[in-house]
N, C-alpha and C positions, 0 to 999 in steps of 0.2 A: 528541581527536576521538572522538566516539561514532559507531559504525557500526550502522545498522539495515538490515533487508532489504526492508521494504515499509511500506505505510500502517498495517497492523495492528500492526506492531512500533513504529511511530511513536506509535500510540495508547497502547501499553503504556508507552513512555517518558514520554508526557505525563501519564499517571495518576500516575506517581511524581515528576514534576518540575514540575507545574503552578505551584507556588509560586515557582519561579525566573522565571516569566513574569509575575508580579504578581497571580496569582489566589490567593484565600484558601481556597477550598473547591470541590469538585466537588459540585454539587447533584444532577445526574443525568447518566447516560451513556446515549446512545441508539444504537440500531443503524441508525437512519435520520437524515435531516437535521433539525436540526443535530446534530453528534456529541455535544456537551456543553452542559449548562447549568451555568455557573460562577458563583461569587461573586467579585467584585472589590471587596473591602471589603464593603459591605452591598448593592452593586448587582448585580442578576442580569444575566448576560451570556451570549448564545447564541454558541457557538464552533464553528467547523467546522475540522477538521484536513485538510490536503492536503499530499501530498509536493511537488507542483508547484502553484503558484498557478493555472496554466492548467486544472488538473483541476476547479477550482471551476466554471469555465465549461463544461468538457467534461461534467461531471455534471449540468449544467443546474440548478444551485442558484439559488434566488431570493435576490438580495442584500438584499432588504427583510426577509427572515426570519432574518437572522443579524447579529450585532453585530461579530464579529471572525473573521478567517481566520488560522490559524497554519499556516505552511508552512516547508519546508526550503529550497526554491529558488523565488524569485520570478521566473518566466520571463515573466509578464505582470502589468501593473499592474491591480489590481482597484478597483472602486468601493466597496469595503468596507475599513475599517481592517485592515491586515495586519501580523502579527508574523512576522518571519523568524528561525528558529532556526538560527544560523550555525555551531554546533559539532557538527552532525550530518551524516553523509554516508551515502549509500545504497550498501550493499555490492554489490548486483546491478548497479549501473552502474559503480562504480569498480573493483571487484575481479572483473570478469567471468571472468577465467581462474583465479581462486582455487579451491582444492579445495572450499571451502565455498560457492561461488557457487550461486545458485539453479539455473542450468543444470546444474552438476555434481551437485547434489543430485537433480535430476530424472533425469539419466542413471543415477545409482546405483540408483534405484528399479527401472529396467528389468533390473537384474541378478537381481531376485527375481520379477518379474512381466512377462509378455510384452506384455500389453495393459492400458492404464490409461486412465481418464477424467480430464478436467481436474479435476473435483471430488475424485476420489481423491488426485490429486497435491497439490492445494492443502491438503487435510487432513493428508496424510502429512508434508509439509515445513513446515506451519504458515504458509502465506501466503494472501492473498486469491485468489479464483478468477481475477480479472483478471490478477494478477501471474503466476500459473501459466500461464495461457493465452498471455500475451505472450511469456514465455520459451519455451514450447513452439513457438509460431509462429517465433521466432528460431531454434530448433533445427531446425525444418523447413527454413527458408531455408538453414541451414548444411549440410543434407543428413544430419542425424544421427537425426531421427525422421520418421515419416510420419503424417499425419493422415487418419483415416477418419471421415467424417460418416455417422451412422446415427440416424434417428428423433430428431433434435434433440439428439443427444449426440455430442461429439467423442471418438473413440477414438484413442489414440496408441500407435504401435508403433515400437520401435527399428529403424532401418535396418541391414541386415547388409551 
C-alpha cells in the first residue's frame, strides 16, 4: 500500500507511475485544468487527477474539456471516464494521529514560530494551500490553534 499526503503528492506519484495506468508518455503537465496531457499509445488524452472524484465537481471542472479523471477514492460517479488507483491511501485521513500526520507537522512548526500564515505552512510541510487550511481549521475545532483573520490573510497562533 502506497501512502501519500495530498493531491500534490498524488501528482508526484503519477509522474513516476503513469505507465502502470496505460499511458505511454507525459506530453505536458499543467498547473491549471486539466493537470496533464498524456499519450495513450498515439492518442492525446487530457487527464485530471483528483484525490476524491467529488473534487472534480467541487473544483467546477468542465467535463467536456477532459478525457479521463484519475482518483484515489470514487465517492461520486462522474460523467467522465474515471480510473481509480486502489493501492494508494491518504496518510492525513488514515493516520491522523501519526507523528508524521499533517496536523502534527503543523503543530511542530509552532515550536519555532509563534504566528504563521496558511501559505507559510503549506510551503514548509510541502502540501497544497487547501490541505494546510483544512487541517488548520480542524486544529481550530480541536482547540489547538486559533485563527486570526487580517486583511485577507489567515494568521494562525498556537493556543496555550
